[in-house]
LUMMAR-703660 format. One record per residue (C-alpha): residue in one letter; x negated, z negated, y negated. Coordinates in pm, whole numbers, padded with zeros to 5 digits, always signed. Each point is the difference from the previous one (the first is absolute). Example, Ala and Ser with C-alpha at 12.3 -4.5 7.8 and 13.67 -1.06 7.14 Angstrom:
% residues 2
A-01230-00780+00450S-00137+00066-00344
This chain:
% residues 439
M+00000+00000+00000D-00279-00092-00239R-00165+00330+00076W+00322+00192-00096L+00038-00190-00324N-00355+00079-00092N+00081+00369+00041N+00099+00154-00342T+00215+00269+00154V+00210-00253+00195V+00051-00212-00313K+00114+00305-00199V+00252+00098+00267I+00143-00353+00017S+00028-00012-00381L+00186+00333-00007L+00245-00118+00268L+00070-00323-00194A+00060+00197-00322L+00245+00234+00179M+00189-00298+00143L+00030-00166-00341W+00122+00324-00160A+00263+00039+00273V+00129-00357-00056V+00029+00042-00377N+00163+00345+00006N+00232-00038+00297D+00342+00027-00181P+00219-00116+00293I-00197-00322+00028A-00026-00061-00378S+00368+00068-00070T+00115-00264+00243G-00221-00276-00139V+00057-00236-00286G-00227+00001-00302Q-00196+00298-00127G+00185+00254+00213Q+00356-00108-00092V+00182+00270-00203T+00195-00115-00308S+00114+00139-00337Q+00021-00088-00369T+00254+00136-00251N-00050-00025-00377Q+00120+00147-00326V-00297+00194-00138D-00051+00144-00349L+00044+00377-00001K-00275+00159-00205V+00053+00331-00180R-00280+00250-00041Y+00065+00242-00287D-00141+00125-00329A+00104-00274-00243R-00117+00211-00295K+00267+00264+00067Y+00286-00171+00181L+00215-00310+00028V+00131-00088+00346Q+00294-00199+00131A-00042-00111+00362P+00087-00296+00224S-00233-00290-00070T-00033-00122+00363V+00049+00112+00361Q+00022-00191+00329V-00307+00021+00222E-00014-00112+00368V-00345-00038+00157K-00034-00043+00379G-00306-00108+00195S-00173-00292+00169K+00008-00336-00171D-00375-00006-00042L-00012+00348-00146L+00288-00075-00239A-00179-00315-00111M-00321+00194-00056S+00184+00276-00188S+00121-00254-00257L-00364-00038-00103I-00022+00367-00097S+00350+00039-00152P-00132+00121-00340D-00090+00327+00173F+00356+00053+00121D+00211+00215-00239V+00353+00135+00030Y+00059+00284-00245V+00167+00325-00098D-00222+00282-00121L+00170+00194-00283R-00302+00180-00136N+00126+00338+00122Y+00359-00048-00122G+00159+00102-00331S+00296-00128-00202G+00325-00077+00182K+00130-00201+00295H-00196+00023+00325D+00031-00139+00353V-00356-00094+00096P-00164-00163+00306V-00140-00351-00017Q-00363-00008+00108Y-00247-00275+00081E-00371-00045+00049G-00256-00268+00081V+00165-00113+00327P-00247-00149+00253R-00023+00178+00337G+00223-00146+00266L+00293-00075-00237E+00328+00192-00004V+00174+00037-00341T+00367+00082-00068V+00124+00049-00359Q+00367-00024-00098P+00112+00219-00163S-00244+00267+00108R+00109+00224-00293V+00114-00094-00351T+00158+00178-00294V-00203+00009-00321N+00079+00131-00348I-00284+00161-00192E+00033+00065-00373E-00245+00178-00220I-00131-00207-00290K+00082+00136-00347K-00181-00091-00319I+00177+00013-00336E-00112-00095-00350K+00212-00232-00214T-00029-00133-00354I-00013-00378-00027Q+00273-00188-00186V-00090-00341-00144D+00263-00275-00025V-00091-00281-00241V+00171-00330+00085G+00003-00351-00148K-00021-00132-00355A-00305-00064-00213K-00083-00357-00100A+00127+00076-00348Y+00225+00282-00122G-00199+00321+00033K+00035+00376+00004V-00102+00169+00323G-00160+00341-00042Q-00007+00296+00238P-00200-00093+00312I-00313+00202+00078V-00067+00057+00371N-00311+00133+00172P+00027+00217+00203Q+00332+00147-00111R+00074+00185+00327V-00052-00104+00361T+00032+00157+00345V+00282-00117+00228T-00026+00064+00375V+00327+00005+00201P+00145+00163+00311E+00142+00346-00063S+00357-00124+00058Q-00026-00257-00281V-00151+00208-00278K+00339+00017-00175D+00029-00380+00008V-00298-00049-00231A+00149-00034-00350F-00223-00241-00193V-00341-00161+00005R+00011-00315-00209A-00240-00265-00122Y+00133-00334-00122V-00193-00190-00269S+00101-00341-00134V-00057-00104-00363E+00152-00345+00065G-00163-00253-00235A-00245+00258-00139E-00151-00058-00343E-00187+00330-00015S-00008+00343+00161V+00004-00009+00381N-00247+00175+00230A+00093-00012+00367R-00072+00166+00335A+00347+00065+00137P+00101+00089+00359L+00218+00310+00041R+00337+00021+00175V+00160+00322+00129L+00379-00006-00049D+00292+00225+00091H+00285+00109-00230R+00179-00335+00051G-00308-00200-00090E-00063-00100+00363P-00358+00005+00130V-00107+00290+00222E-00172-00211+00266V-00198+00272+00180A-00140+00150-00319K-00365-00053-00084V-00133+00043-00352S-00356+00074-00109P-00135-00174-00195A+00205-00309+00091T-00057-00168-00340V-00044+00121-00358D-00133-00144-00325V+00269-00062-00264H-00043-00090-00368V+00310-00137-00178P-00044-00021-00381L+00162-00314-00140S+00027-00100-00365V+00106-00365-00018T+00207-00119-00295P-00056-00360-00124G+00285-00249+00041K+00113-00322-00167T+00267-00256+00095V+00203-00145-00292P+00306-00231-00022L+00349+00124-00084K+00180-00140-00305V+00380-00029+00026G+00251-00014-00290S+00376+00010-00053K+00256+00123-00251G+00354-00112-00074T+00172-00338+00045P+00146-00148+00321A+00371-00086+00022E+00122-00296-00203G-00106-00328+00159Y-00291+00160+00192Q-00364+00047-00069I-00315+00148+00156A-00196-00237+00220A-00280+00239+00097I-00093+00364+00029T-00250+00102+00271A-00140+00327+00127N-00093+00084+00359P-00280+00091+00026K-00141-00184-00298Q-00291+00237-00056V-00097+00365+00026T-00326+00184+00069L-00069+00284-00242Y-00240+00291+00050G-00162+00199-00277S-00314+00023-00209Q-00192-00324-00034E+00012+00033-00377V+00382+00001+00000L+00024-00281+00258N-00216-00225-00219T+00269+00013-00271I+00285-00114+00231S+00063-00368+00080T+00373+00005+00089I+00283+00244+00062T+00328-00073-00179L+00310+00103+00193P+00315+00133-00171D+00230-00287-00103V+00272-00089+00250D+00355+00003-00141V+00153-00348+00052N+00296+00046-00234G+00313-00175+00135L-00165-00122+00323S+00151-00310+00163E-00195+00012+00326S-00349+00084+00117K-00093+00363+00048T-00283+00212+00143V-00060+00347-00139P-00263+00270+00064V-00220+00081-00297N-00233+00299-00026I-00355-00049-00122S-00100+00217-00295L-00367+00091+00029P-00217-00011-00312D-00149+00324-00127K-00299+00134+00194I+00080-00218+00302E+00011+00231+00302K+00170-00216+00261A+00130-00347+00092D+00028-00159+00343V+00373-00068-00066T+00239+00199-00219S+00288-00248-00020V+00064-00375+00044E+00300-00223+00059V+00078-00232-00291K+00208-00309+00077V+00197-00164-00282D+00104-00360+00079I+00317-00097-00194I+00122-00362-00015K+00273-00189-00186K-00115-00166-00318D+00106-00343+00122E-00237+00046+00297A-00289+00085-00226T-00292-00231-00060V+00063-00271-00259G-00129+00109-00335T+00135+00350+00001A+00165+00072-00330P+00382+00036+00031N+00163+00336-00065E-00343+00161+00008P-00108+00191+00307E-00328-00109+00142K-00266+00257-00058P-00189+00095+00312E-00345-00133-00002E-00281+00247+00004Q-00123+00038+00352P-00329-00180+00048Q-00283+00227+00098P-00048-00028+00375P-00334-00108+00140A-00261+00272+00016N+00020+00204+00316I-00290+00116+00210R-00030+00257+00274D-00149-00016+00345S-00011+00229+00299V+00008-00047+00376E-00031+00254+00283L+00219-00048+00308P+00040+00183+00331I+00347+00152+00045K+00180-00120+00313F+00267+00191+00195Q+00333-00181+00045G+00274+00110+00241L-00198+00270+00183A+00191+00085+00320E-00152-00052+00343G-00181+00311+00123Q-00079+00115-00354S-00322-00004-00198A-00057+00058-00370E-00289+00106-00217F-00050+00021-00376V-00008+00329-00186K-00043-00176-00333P-00159-00225-00078S-00225+00124+00281S-00173-00339+00012G+00329-00177+00076R-00071-00245-00282V+00163-00053-00338E-00134-00155-00318L+00237-00228-00195Q-00038-00034-00376L+00128-00350-00080Q+00094-00143-00338G+00085-00354-00105T-00129-00303-00182K-00347-00121+00086E+00149-00306+00169A+00240+00210+00211I-00270+00248+00106E-00237-00279+00104K+00267-00159+00222I+00047+00316+00213D-00114-00037+00360K-00105+00358+00065N-00036-00067+00372K+00377-00053+00025L+00099+00325-00172V+00145+00260+00240A+00052+00371-00073S+00227+00188+00242I+00228+00301+00044D+00324+00001+00199L+00019+00271+00269S+00310-00135+00174G+00214+00274+00156K-00239+00279-00097Q-00036+00298+00234P-00334+00185+00044G-00093+00183-00320Q-00154-00053-00343Y+00148-00255-00242T-00067-00138-00346S+00074-00374-00015S-00027-00264-00270V-00251-00275+00059H+00153-00349-00007V-00215-00296-00101S+00103-00348+00113N-00116-00354-00083L-00069+00091-00364P+00088-00278-00252S+00299+00076-00221D-00201-00045-00321V-00245+00274+00097K+00105+00363-00016I-00143+00317+00151V-00089+00239-00280N-00032+00306+00224Q+00320-00062+00201Q+00128+00358-00043G-00316+00139+00155L+00016-00214+00313Q+00098+00266+00251A-00145+00117+00329V+00040+00326+00190V-00009-00050+00377V+00038+00218+00308I+00190-00148+00297K-00082+00141+00344E+00117-00052+00355Q-00280-00147+00211A-00105+00226+00289D-00180-00118+00315N-00136+00337+00112Q-00131+00305-00179N+00049+00338+00171V-00240+00201-00211N-00359+00025+00117S-00245+00072-00273
């Protein structure tokens, strides 16, 4: 025996026989298929992303986003194949197809040897549309109010025209390309980089449209006019009914903010309202009174006020009032000096229905700046952390809306100077879980 083992030829023959026996054991399918472990056949089924191969510079494609893939093979081989899954692709090849609807086969690659793959469905319908490029002139919408009364000039935009890319079927939907620029709280001309929105004839966004460039530079000229807040002086004419007299005359609001040249504003300390006719009055009365603006004053924050005349019987009057002589209304004391302050707040959505989402068109930042006015003491007492700005979207269907911004938790002795400019434009959308357009 030792002599045979020392013979190289005998050792080579034995080695070859052992190798053949091992190969037969490993590759004998009837034996392996009946065992448990590496030879046991099983399958895995998964939803797999369907990739689309096409020329994205020329076409847009609509195709199913996923297909069902069943992979059969031994447990060990399936486990090993999971380690090389990045090489496994399921796709449709549309590079030789033109515009229109097509029924195309689903293909796959990167499957390890020994695995059997079944794809459902094996063919899918795709819609190919040629991309069209059109040029549009940009329209600029200026929103908001300047910190003081100002004149907004014609916006200057650069570039003035942009290229819009859309599917051929939606070329007619492209009506406007707009940029929104806010001058809210501005004290000088505004320079801004504004994003562009592509809109249809109803003002709704064209979602699939792409615009190049996506943003533009906008210059909004703004000439701000100085302002000054002065008290209102109230007077009366005539005599109340016999046995009655005037207890007080008050105006609401008690002051007005005027806008004009600084030289003219420096000459104005009060505004005298037209006298209220009290002739024959036997009870209190509230009447609207228009404010007459002085010469060279361009604008006022209010154009009319409500004047309340309090009438009382003479026997109810304060002791010391001369009999048979109506009490003259006292000149209104000048109210404490007012100051201004500003605060910026995020705008919250209220009442948005379940399954909906909303985004701001303007202000694009979703924030609003409040211009507050009141006495120094009142302004200092404001807890800005408690102020809430919101818009009510209750019952709104998907679409674009302009809503007033409501501010809560503001003290009653502080007013919002820019209340008329507190508006927001929002777009409400239905939330979608899946997108069917591959890009």
